[in-house]
Structure formats: structure tokens, C-alpha cells
C-alpha positions as CSV (number, residue, x, y, z in Angstrom):
1,M,0.0,0.0,0.0
2,K,1.4,3.3,-1.1
3,Q,1.5,6.4,1.1
4,S,-0.9,8.2,-1.2
5,E,-3.4,5.3,-0.7
6,I,-3.1,5.7,3.1
7,F,-3.8,9.4,2.9
8,E,-7.1,8.7,1.2
9,L,-8.4,6.3,3.9
10,T,-10.9,7.5,6.5
11,D,-9.9,7.2,10.2
12,K,-12.1,4.1,10.6
13,E,-10.7,2.4,7.5
14,L,-7.2,3.2,8.6
15,K,-7.8,1.6,12.0
16,E,-9.3,-1.5,10.5
17,R,-6.5,-1.9,8.0
18,L,-3.9,-1.4,10.7
19,D,-5.5,-4.0,12.9
20,N,-5.6,-6.4,9.9
21,E,-1.9,-5.8,9.1
22,K,-0.9,-6.4,12.8
23,D,-2.8,-9.7,12.7
24,Y,-1.2,-10.7,9.4
25,M,2.2,-9.8,10.8
26,S,1.8,-12.0,13.9
27,R,0.7,-14.9,11.6
28,L,3.7,-14.4,9.4
29,R,6.1,-14.4,12.3
30,L,4.5,-17.5,13.8
31,N,4.6,-19.3,10.4
32,H,8.2,-18.3,9.9
33,A,9.2,-19.6,13.4
34,I,7.6,-23.0,12.6
35,S,9.0,-23.3,9.0
36,P,10.9,-20.7,7.0
37,L,8.8,-18.6,4.6
38,D,9.5,-18.7,0.9
39,N,9.9,-14.9,1.0
40,P,10.9,-13.6,4.4
41,N,10.9,-10.1,3.0
42,K,7.1,-10.2,3.5
43,I,7.7,-9.6,7.2
44,V,9.8,-6.5,6.4
45,E,7.2,-5.2,4.0
46,T,4.4,-5.7,6.4
47,R,6.3,-4.1,9.2
48,R,6.9,-1.0,7.0
49,R,3.2,-0.9,6.0
50,I,2.3,-0.9,9.7
51,A,4.8,1.9,10.4
52,R,3.3,4.0,7.6
53,M,-0.2,3.6,8.9
54,M,0.8,4.3,12.4
55,T,2.6,7.4,11.3
56,E,-0.5,8.7,9.5
57,T,-2.6,7.9,12.5
58,T,-0.3,10.0,14.7
59,R,-0.2,12.8,12.2
60,R,-4.0,12.9,12.1
61,Q,-4.2,12.9,15.9
62,K,-1.7,15.8,16.2
63,E,-3.6,17.7,13.5
64,V,-6.9,17.4,15.5
65,Q,-5.1,18.4,18.7
66,S,-3.6,21.5,17.1
67,E,-7.0,22.5,15.7
68,S,-8.7,22.1,19.0
69,G,-5.8,24.0,20.8
70,E,-6.2,27.0,18.5
71,S,-9.8,27.7,19.6
């Protein structure tokens, strides 16, 4: 998922996708611990996607806080 696609998501969609990615990441790690994955870079890619989504979530929270602080 590209950063531009993350920008277009609503807060609710972003939270749902983030939860799904975290679940997927835990399943990948478990599967990799049991038997090596064909492409272990999937773990890295998923971790980066999660980080992008969390960054956008934090940015939106700070934006809301700064707007409410200006009043």
C-alpha cells in the first residue's frame, strides 16, 4: 500500500487496515518460526506498512489536537 493510498483512507478504514496488518504480521512471524517462509521479506514489507499507517494515525491525531488547541 502506497503512502498516497493511506492518505485517502478514512480514520475508521485506517484503524481497520492497521488491525488487519498487525494480525497478518503476527501470523507471518508464527509461520516463519515454525518453518521458513518462501519470501521472508514479506515480514519486512508488512512491518513497514504498519509503520506508515501508524505514522499517518499519529499525524492525524496531532492535527486534531492542534486544531482544538487554536480555539
